[in-house]
N, C-alpha and C positions, 0 to 999 in steps of 0.2 A: 297402655300399648293400646295402638288402634290396631285395629283387625284390618287386614288385606282385601279392597276390594276389587273381584276378581269381574273382568272384564265380560261383556256376553259374549258367546259362538258368534263367527261371525255369518256360519246360518242363520242363529234365532234372529240375529241384528237384518237382516236380512229379508229373514218372514215378516219380520212388523213393517218393513219398509214395502212391501209385496202386498200386506192387509191395507196397510193407509193407501195403496196405488189403488185398490181394490176400491176402495173405497169410494176416493174421486173419480175413479173412473162408474160408477154407479149411479155417484150424485149424478156426476153426468148423462147416463142412460136414463136414467127418470127422468132427468129435466125434458129429455128430446122426447120422452113418450109424452110426456105432461103435453107439451106444447102442443103435442099433434093432434092428442086427444079435444085437449079446450079447442084446440082450431079449429078441428075437424080439415084437416090440410090431408089426411091422408084416412085409407080405411082400412086400419088395420087387425089383426087377431089382439084384442088389447085383453084379452083374461087370461090366452098364451102369453106376453110379454110379462104380465102382472106378476102370472105366478114364476115365470124365470126371473124377475129381477127379487121376486122372495130369496127365492131360493137362492140367487147370489148375496143379499142382505144375510142368510143363516149363516153362507159361509163364512163373511165375516166377521159376525156374532160368536161361531162357531170357531175360527184361529184366534180372534181375540183373548177367548176364553182360555180357549190349548196352548197359548203362550206364558199365562201367568202358573201355568204350572214348570213345576221344576226339571221333568223331565225333557232329555237333551234331544235337537232338533236335528233329522239326518238329511242327512242329502236325499235320501228317496220319496222323504215326504213334503221334504221345499218340491222337490219333482212332482208328485203326485199334485200339491197346491196348485201348480200352473199346468197340470194338463186340465185340474177344473176349469180354471179360467178360460184353456181353449174351449172347454166345453160348452161352455156359460155362454161365450163369442158367440162358437157357433148357434145355439139356439136362438139366443138374440137376432144374427144374420135373416136365420132360417123363415122366422116370422115378422121381418121387414126387407122383403129385396134379396136375399138370397149374397150372389158376388155385386150385384149389380149396387148394393147398399157402401158408398162411399167409407163406412166403416169401415171393409170387407182388411182397409189395413194395419188395420191394429193387432191384426195377428202379429206382426213381427213385434212389437213391443215385446210379451212373452218369451218370442224365440231369443231376442239379444238380450236380452235378463237372463235366458236360462244360458248362452255361450259366455257368457262374463263371468257367471258363477257357480256354474254345475262342470263336471265332469264332461267332456265330450259326449259321453256314451246315453247320458240325459238329454242332451241337447237334441241328438242323433232321433232319440224316441220321440220327444214335441217335435221337433221340426217334420214326421212322420205323420202325427196326429193332426198336423193342422193342414201338412199338401192332402191328407185324404178329408179330410172336411171342407177344406174349400174345394175342391175338385166332387164331392156331392152337391155342395153348393149353387157349381154350374148348371145343375140338371135338374136338379127336387129343393125347391125353396116356394113360398108364399109368394105370389106376383104381388107389386105394388103398381091400384088400378091410377091412374092420375093421369093428368093432361101432361103432351109430350115437349112443350115451354116450361111449365112446373117443373119436370121428371130432369130436363136438363140442368136449370138454374139449383135445384135441388141439388144437383149431383155434383158440383163448380164448386158450388158452398160446401156442402159436406165434405169433397175430398180434402178441403184447405183445413176444412179445420179435425179436419184425422190427422193428417199429416204434422201441420201443430202440436196436432196430443202427443203423437205417437214421438215428437222430435223434444216435446218438453218434458216427456217422463225418460225418453233414451239418457237424454241429456245429467237430469241431474237425481236421476232415482240411480239406471245401470252405472252411472260414473260412484254415486256415493258405494254401493255397493263392489267395485270394485277395488277401490279404496280400502274399504273397511278391511275384504278378505287380503290385500296389500300388508295391512294394519299388525294382522292374525299371524303373517307369514313371519314381520317383523319381532313380535312376541315370541313364535315358536324360536328365530335367530337369539333372541337376549336366552331363553331357558336354555337351547345347548352352550352357548360360551357361559352360564353359569354353572352348567354343572360339569363342562371341563374345568373350571377354573376352580370347582369344589372338590373332583377325582384329585386336582396340582394339589391341592390343601392337603385334603386325605394322605397321600403321595409323603407330601413333606413333613407334616406332622407322624406319621407309622417309621418315617426316618428320622425322624426328631426324637422318636420315645428309643428309639433303638441303641442310640447312636447315647439318649443319657443314661441308659441303663448298662450299655459297655463302656460308657466313661468312669461309672463307680466303683470299679476294682482298681485298676491302672492310679488313678490318684492317688484312691487309698495309698497303697504300694509304693508311689513318690512321695507321699508324706512322712510316712513309716522312714525310708530310707533316709526323705533329709536332714529328720531328727538326727539317725545314727552320726553322721556327718558331720552336725552341729556339735557331738560330743566327740567327737573323733579328731575332731583336729580344732587349733585354736587360733590360726593365721586371722586376725580381726580382715581384711582386705576379706575375707571368702570365708566370712561370719556375715559381710554382709550383705555378697551376693545370694549368699543360700540362704538368709532369711529374707529376700526379694522374692528369690525364686520359693520358700515356702509361703509365701501372702498371695503370689500369686496362684498356688496350686489351691490354698483356701480361699478364695474367688470361686475359683471354674468347680469348687464343690459346695460353697454358697449360691451358684449361681443353677447347680442341679436342684438343689432343696428350693430353691425359687419354684423354678419352674414345676416340681410335683406340687409345690402348695400356692401356686396360681392357678393349676389346673381344677385343684378340691374348693379352692374361693369361688371359681368362675360358675363351676354348680352351685354355690349356696350365699354365694355375696345380693346382698340385694342393692340394685345399683339407686343411688340419692340423685334427684336433680341438684343440678345447682346453677351459676349464674356461668358463665363461658369463659366470665373473665378470670374469676378461681379457680376454676379447673384451667384455664390458660397459664396462668403462673406458678400453682401448684407444679405445672409437667416443667417448664421453663427453668426452676428454679429445682427439681426434682432432675433436670439433662444437664443444668451449668453443672453440678455437681460429678457428672461423668465426665464431663468435658471442660474443665476447667481450662483448659488451653484457650479455647473459643470465648468469641467475643463476638455482642449481637445489642444489638437495638430495637425494643419493643415500643409501636406506635401505636393508638386504639385510632382510627379513624371516624369513629362516631360517638357521639356526646347522647345524654339523657338513660331511656331506660334500655336498661340489656338485658337479653335473652339468654331462655334458658337452658338447658340439655342435663341428660339423664348419660352420662357417657358409658358402657362400659367396658372394663378395665383392659380388654386387647386394643380398643379405641385409643387409651391413651402411650403404647405400645405404637402403637400405629405413629402418633403425633413424632414419638420419641428416634425413631426408625427414621422419621424425612426428616426430622433438625441435624439426627446423625449423616443422611447422604449428604447435604446443605456443608457440612464441620467438616467432613471426608474431601468437598472441592475445594473449597477454597475457609478457611475457619476465623477466620479475621470478616470484621466489619459487617456479620450477618444481620437482614433486615425481617422482622417478624411483625405482622401488621394482621390487626382484628378490625373486620369492619363487620356487617349485615344488611338484609334487606327482610321484605315482610314474610320471602320462604328460608331461606337459609345465612348459616355462620359464614364466613370467610375469612381463612388463613391464611396469610403471605406468607412466604417462610424465599428469600431469594440471597443468592449468595453470589460472588464474582469470583465464582473458578473458571473452569474455559466453557460454559454450556453444554448443552448437548448436542451428540453430532448427530447433527442430518443423516445419516448413513443407516442408526439404530432407532432416530425417532422415534419409529410405531411399532417399534419389540421392546421400548423399555415398557419394566413393569412386570413383564413376562417371567414367568423360574431359568436361571441360569443364563440369563443376559446384563451382563452389566458393565460401566465404562469406568469400573475400575480397574487399578491391576492386578488387586488385590478380592478376597470374597468372592461368593455363586450365585449373588443377583437375587436373594432372595427378601433381602428386607422393603424394596418397595412393592415387590406382588405381595408380600399379608400384608402391608401395611395397605395397600389395596383393595384387596380381600377385609378386611376388618371392616374399613372406610363402607365400603359396598352394607356389607351387610347392615353398620348402621343408617342406610340411607345417605350417606353421603357420594362424593367422587373425589379423585386425587386428579392430577393435569399439571403438567411441566413442559413450560414452555422457556426457550429460548429468549432472554431480556436483552432488549434492541441493544440496551446499553452493556452488556455482557455477560455473563455467568448464566446462573437457573431460577427460573421465578418455579416454585412450587405450590399452586393454587390446593388447597385443601375445600371443602363444602361439606357443611352437617346442617342437615333440616334441625331446625327448632319449634318449641313448642310457646307454650305459657312466657312470661317474662318477668323480669321482678327488678326494684328500682336499686340500683348503685349508687 
């Protein structure tokens, strides 16, 4: 069995993306400083700028090493990383013209990322840091000494480059971060649904165990009374009816014993890998013995190499429940089809019954929801739970030519020749 691969948390994923953004911006900043130094366009404090860029490089390296650790990335740590970006950017602006530097608009990038990925309180604090830093740069900075015409030209092209960089980062990275948050929320919703389903299964299992325990005594009493009645009465017709009743009581007792044996077997039984055709043939033969009045046609839609699977015992029971549901809808001329692709095995069961009523189509498969006049609606619910645990899915559709199409999808691993 393959171990489950847990996805990275949204905050850790976002910090990886922030580190990537920081590296790109650092490369752009270092390139700009390098061009200005070699062309001698601007007289700047080169040593101070080099130290600031070195600190930015160390922050990138430290963050990359920190992300290799298994420690969780908190929202506070992520906010502090954004604050460091704001402070480093402020230092670079201080040594390169302050608020007159066209790259001052880059302040909006960390703030946009914070607004998308962090709670509002962190965004508010980071906005305050950016506002204070920008306000200080209005009155205190290292002035750029250059000709007015050159300064104006640099201002225009620098603003264009700054807006382009900010727009690109916000569009391609902040949007991806928001998508990651939505994906994490979807995963949490799925886990909540699975937890609710497990609670429902536990409730059903508890009730079933209690019912099995309580039914043992009355069934034993009924068996004794039927034996006495057969001894006291010689009427052939009555004897025949009593024999039927006794057989039914015996079947009920055997079913309860099978429940106990199955529970014990599930704990000890080693699951055997086999061809899906062999598993399906065995299940269909067993089902037809249970439902001899039903007729079906089996069709294999693909030739050649047959996929293999390792079905747990409850997966076979799930398939039997689905077949019983189809037979209850219409026992005549059921169609069972087998197909597969690179990832999934697909078993389709089509009946010619009345189909799924649109009014309850969404509720089908939940406990105590049934379209039959009898039953508790637990068969499909338990089947879906078993198939989901095996990594598959069950879906019901109203067939366009009438009846219901039940689609069972199961993952497969290795393949064998048939």
